[in-house]
VEXDO-678560 format. One record per residue (C-alpha): residue in three letters; x, y, z; chain. Coordinates in steps of 0.2 Angstrom, whole numbers, plus 5000, padded with zeros to 4 digits. Each point is the difference from the previous one (the first is absolute). Example, Ala and Ser with C-alpha at 12.3 -4.5 7.8 and 13.67 -1.06 7.14 Angstrom:
VEXDO-678560
ALA:5062:4978:5039:A
SER:5006:5017:4997:A
***
This chain:
VEXDO-678560
MET:5042:4868:5018:A
THR:5002:5006:4983:A
PRO:5017:4994:4992:A
PRO:5010:5010:4986:A
HIS:4998:4999:4982:A
PHE:5013:4998:4991:A
PRO:5000:4996:4980:A
SER:4995:4983:4997:A
ARG:5013:4987:4990:A
SER:4990:5003:4985:A
ALA:5002:5020:5001:A
ARG:5018:4997:5003:A
ARG:5001:4991:4984:A
THR:4990:5013:4990:A
ALA:5012:5013:5008:A
THR:5015:4990:4994:A
ALA:4993:4996:4983:A
ALA:4997:5022:5000:A
MET:5019:5003:5003:A
ALA:5005:4996:4981:A
LEU:4987:5013:4995:A
VAL:5001:5013:5014:A
CYS:5019:4998:4991:A
GLY:4995:5003:4985:A
LEU:4988:5014:5003:A
VAL:5010:5010:5012:A
LEU:5018:4995:4999:A
SER:5009:5005:4983:A
ALA:5012:4981:5003:A
CYS:4995:4991:5014:A
GLY:5020:4996:5004:A
SER:5010:5017:5004:A
SER:4985:5012:5001:A
ALA:4991:4990:5013:A
SER:5017:5001:5011:A
SER:5005:5018:4996:A
SER:4980:5004:5003:A
SER:5003:4989:5019:A
SER:5014:5008:5005:A
ASP:4993:5018:4998:A
SER:4985:4999:5009:A
GLY:4995:4981:5000:A
SER:4985:5006:4988:A
SER:4998:5008:4983:A
SER:4985:5010:4992:A
SER:4989:4996:4988:A
ASP:5009:5003:4987:A
GLY:5014:4991:5004:A
SER:5013:5014:5007:A
ALA:5000:5002:5017:A
ALA:4993:5016:5009:A
LYS:5013:5013:4994:A
SER:4992:5013:5012:A
GLY:4993:4998:5016:A
THR:5000:4996:5018:A
THR:5006:4986:5009:A
VAL:4989:4993:5013:A
THR:5004:4987:5013:A
ASP:4985:4987:5001:A
ALA:4991:4989:5014:A
THR:5013:4986:4999:A
GLY:5015:5012:5000:A
ALA:5005:5001:4981:A
GLU:5004:5015:4993:A
VAL:4988:5003:4983:A
LYS:5006:5014:4986:A
VAL:4980:5006:4994:A
PRO:4996:5014:4989:A
ALA:4998:5018:5006:A
ALA:4980:4999:4996:A
PRO:4994:4984:4996:A
LYS:4986:5000:4988:A
ARG:4997:4981:4998:A
VAL:4999:4992:5015:A
VAL:4993:4983:5005:A
ALA:4993:4996:5017:A
LEU:5001:4982:5005:A
SER:4992:5001:5018:A
GLU:4986:5007:5007:A
MET:5008:5012:5011:A
ASP:5011:5007:4984:A
LEU:4984:5004:4990:A
ASP:4993:5011:5014:A
SER:5016:5008:5003:A
ALA:5002:5005:4982:A
LEU:4984:5006:4999:A
ALA:5003:5008:5017:A
LEU:5015:5010:4989:A
GLY:4990:5004:4987:A
VAL:5008:4985:4989:A
LYS:4988:4989:4989:A
PRO:5007:4986:4995:A
VAL:5001:4989:4984:A
GLY:5000:4984:5010:A
LEU:4993:4992:5017:A
ALA:4999:4985:5008:A
ALA:4980:4994:5004:A
GLY:4996:5004:5019:A
ARG:4998:4987:5012:A
GLY:4985:4990:4996:A
GLN:4996:5011:4984:A
LYS:5001:5001:4982:A
GLY:5007:5015:4999:A
ALA:5005:5013:5011:A
PRO:4995:5002:5019:A
GLY:4979:5004:4999:A
TYR:5005:5016:5009:A
LEU:5012:5006:4986:A
SER:4991:4993:4986:A
ALA:4994:5019:4993:A
GLN:5016:5006:5001:A
ALA:5010:4984:4992:A
GLN:4985:4999:4986:A
GLY:5010:4995:4982:A
ILE:5015:4992:5011:A
PRO:5007:4985:4993:A
VAL:5002:4986:5010:A
VAL:5017:4992:5001:A
GLY:4998:4990:5015:A
ALA:4993:4992:5014:A
VAL:5003:4998:5020:A
THR:5009:4984:4995:A
GLY:5013:5010:4988:A
PRO:5001:5010:4983:A
ASP:5000:4991:4983:A
ILE:5017:5005:4992:A
GLU:4992:5003:4982:A
LYS:4987:5011:5005:A
VAL:5011:5012:5010:A
MET:5012:5000:4985:A
ARG:4987:5006:4989:A
THR:4995:5017:5010:A
LYS:5020:5005:4997:A
PRO:5001:5007:5018:A
ASP:5013:5011:5005:A
VAL:4998:4995:5017:A
ILE:4994:4984:5007:A
LEU:4993:5001:5018:A
ALA:5001:4984:5008:A
GLY:4992:5000:5017:A
GLN:5007:4986:5010:A
LEU:5004:4988:4988:A
ALA:5013:4988:5006:A
ASP:5004:4988:4985:A
GLU:5016:5003:4994:A
GLN:4997:4994:4985:A
VAL:4985:5010:4996:A
LEU:5010:5014:5007:A
ALA:5014:4997:4987:A
GLN:4988:4999:4984:A
LEU:4991:5016:5007:A
LYS:5017:5009:5001:A
LYS:5004:4996:4980:A
ILE:4986:5010:4996:A
ALA:5000:5016:5011:A
PRO:5008:5005:5017:A
THR:4990:4990:5012:A
VAL:4995:5007:5018:A
VAL:4996:4988:5014:A
THR:4988:5014:5009:A
ILE:4996:4988:5015:A
GLY:5009:4998:5017:A
ASN:4999:4983:5012:A
GLY:4990:5013:5010:A
LYS:4988:5002:4988:A
ASN:5001:5018:5005:A
TRP:4989:5011:4985:A
LYS:5008:5017:5008:A
SER:5017:4993:4996:A
SER:4995:4992:4983:A
LEU:4989:5018:4996:A
GLN:5017:5009:5000:A
LEU:5010:4986:4991:A
THR:4987:5000:4989:A
GLY:5002:5021:4999:A
LYS:5019:5000:4996:A
ALA:4999:4985:4989:A
LEU:4987:5012:4989:A
GLY:5007:5019:5003:A
LYS:4986:5004:5011:A
ALA:5009:4998:5017:A
ASP:4993:5016:5007:A
GLU:4981:4995:4993:A
ALA:5004:4985:5011:A
THR:5005:5011:5015:A
LYS:4982:5011:4997:A
LEU:4989:4985:5000:A
LEU:5009:4993:5016:A
THR:4998:5018:5008:A
ASP:4983:5002:4994:A
TYR:4994:4981:5008:A
ASP:5009:5003:5016:A
THR:4991:5017:5000:A
ARG:4984:4990:4997:A
ALA:5004:4985:5011:A
ALA:5003:5013:5016:A
ALA:4983:5010:4996:A
LEU:4989:4984:5000:A
LYS:5009:4994:5018:A
LYS:4996:5014:5008:A
ASP:4981:4998:4992:A
LEU:4998:4982:5005:A
GLY:5004:5006:5017:A
PRO:5001:4986:5012:A
LYS:4994:4988:4987:A
ALA:5018:5001:4993:A
GLY:5005:4991:5016:A
GLY:4987:4984:4996:A
THR:5006:4983:4994:A
VAL:4996:4996:4977:A
SER:5001:4986:4994:A
VAL:5001:5001:4980:A
ALA:4996:4982:4992:A
ARG:4996:4993:4981:A
TYR:4987:4987:4997:A
SER:4999:4987:4984:A
ALA:4994:4984:4999:A
LYS:5014:4995:5006:A
GLY:4994:5007:5017:A
THR:5006:5017:5013:A
ALA:5019:5006:4997:A
VAL:5007:5014:5011:A
MET:5013:5012:4996:A
GLN:5014:4999:5013:A
GLN:5014:5013:5005:A
GLY:5013:5003:4986:A
VAL:4987:5004:4985:A
PHE:4992:5016:4993:A
ILE:4985:5002:5008:A
SER:5006:4996:5017:A
ASP:5015:5015:4997:A
VAL:4986:5011:4998:A
LEU:4988:4993:5016:A
LYS:5017:5004:5009:A
ASP:5001:5017:4995:A
LEU:4984:5003:5007:A
GLY:5005:4992:5018:A
PHE:4986:4986:4998:A
LYS:5003:4984:5008:A
ARG:4999:4982:4993:A
PRO:4993:4985:5007:A
GLY:5009:4983:5001:A
ILE:5010:4994:4987:A
GLN:4998:5017:4990:A
ASN:5014:5005:5015:A
GLU:5013:4987:4993:A
GLN:5011:5004:4983:A
GLY:4989:4990:4989:A
LYS:5013:4987:4985:A
GLY:4988:5002:4987:A
HIS:4989:5013:4993:A
SER:4986:4995:5009:A
THR:4996:4985:5014:A
PRO:4985:4988:4998:A
ILE:4990:4997:5015:A
SER:4987:4988:5005:A
ASP:4982:5006:5006:A
GLU:5004:4990:5016:A
ASN:5012:5011:5004:A
LEU:4994:5017:4994:A
LYS:4997:5005:5016:A
GLU:5019:5005:5001:A
ILE:4999:5014:4990:A
ASP:4983:5006:5008:A
GLY:5002:5020:5003:A
ASP:4992:5016:5001:A
TRP:5001:5003:4980:A
LEU:4998:4987:4986:A
PHE:5005:5006:4982:A
ILE:4995:4983:4987:A
GLY:5001:4999:4981:A
THR:5003:4991:4987:A
LEU:5012:5001:4983:A
SER:4984:5001:4989:A
SER:5003:5009:4985:A
ALA:4984:5008:5000:A
GLY:5006:5008:5016:A
PRO:4993:5000:5020:A
ASP:4986:4985:5000:A
ALA:4983:5009:5008:A
GLY:4993:4983:5004:A
LEU:5015:4994:5009:A
LEU:4998:5008:5019:A
ASP:4983:4991:4997:A
GLN:5007:4985:4995:A
LEU:5012:4997:5014:A
THR:4989:5007:5014:A
LYS:4991:4984:4998:A
LYS:5015:4987:5004:A
PRO:5000:4997:5020:A
ALA:5018:5005:4999:A
TYR:4999:5016:4994:A
GLN:4984:5003:5012:A
GLN:5010:4997:5016:A
LEU:5012:5016:4996:A
LYS:4998:5016:5009:A
ALA:5002:5010:4984:A
VAL:4986:4995:4991:A
GLY:4989:5000:5017:A
ASP:5004:5017:5001:A
GLY:4998:5004:4983:A
GLN:5018:5004:4996:A
ALA:5002:4990:4986:A
THR:5003:5008:4982:A
VAL:5002:4992:4982:A
ILE:5016:5006:4992:A
ASP:5007:5000:4983:A
GLY:5014:4985:5000:A
SER:5008:5006:4987:A
LYS:5006:5014:5010:A
TRP:5000:4995:5018:A
THR:5008:4984:4999:A
SER:5011:5001:4986:A
LEU:5018:5006:4996:A
GLY:4992:5019:5001:A
GLY:5011:5018:4999:A
ALA:4996:5019:5001:A
GLU:4984:4999:4992:A
ALA:4994:4984:5008:A
ALA:5004:5007:5018:A
VAL:4991:5017:4998:A
SER:4986:4994:4995:A
VAL:4999:4985:5013:A
LEU:5003:5016:5011:A
ASP:4983:5005:4993:A
ASP:4991:4984:5003:A
ILE:5003:5000:5018:A
ARG:4997:5019:5001:A
LYS:4982:4995:4993:A
ALA:4996:4984:5010:A
MET:5008:5006:5019:A
VAL:4998:5021:5000:A
LYS:4984:5004:5002:A
***
């Protein structure tokens, strides 16, 4: 089980040290200005004044956040936030590197070209966020109150991912925060239409069992319920073998070679987090392992290598539609 990531103690000290600089650049005065902006919306804009026009959204924590009507400078602090923003036609001015990536997740690298990195999955770099002069910060599932407080001094900060990590709910919330609610609704409608069409074309295969795994030097990890890819597979009517039917406590769950048979199914989709994308030689590498040779999907030629940055991370609308295309290519003849 992969434990949740929080900023290290040194990162917190950096965040605290950056507070004085934040106050100097963002607020006209740390004292009364900070308290007045906090009482107004809990945030201030990058020029130091609370947004004078806009809308109030209720974020994933239940907090009410006043955001500008049409944010122009958006920082995305999670893979899902970056995916959602790009899908909605908004190119952020800062992003957090994807899981196992030096920059944007591989499947978004072309669209995200030129966006500076301001953090990682372990947390944002406060000073780098500040330099982007954002008017809205999409904070993903960030739960560290101290870091959130620092971010709120820079710009209105919206926690977009709830405990369920549901990409559809996050997209709708992000749409409201970016003044793109109608666009978010359209994206979800288009996804539902494409998912329904694929499910129909899959025929009886839609009731089959599907495993999704990620492979690294540490071994194999599988995706349980409560993560992006499991929600997409559920929309298609697939069953999940073994522990993949259970709610996961982390983002992915390690599984030993000795227990690999527990995830055996009709189909296996497996990838890595390589920044170069799907590893064409991965399947050859794995099929030399006795544990993988025992799997039905491998024996039947129904194991497919996929882009782990898309399938096994915090995806959004862009990833969901692309996953549908991957499944169609692999399973619909």
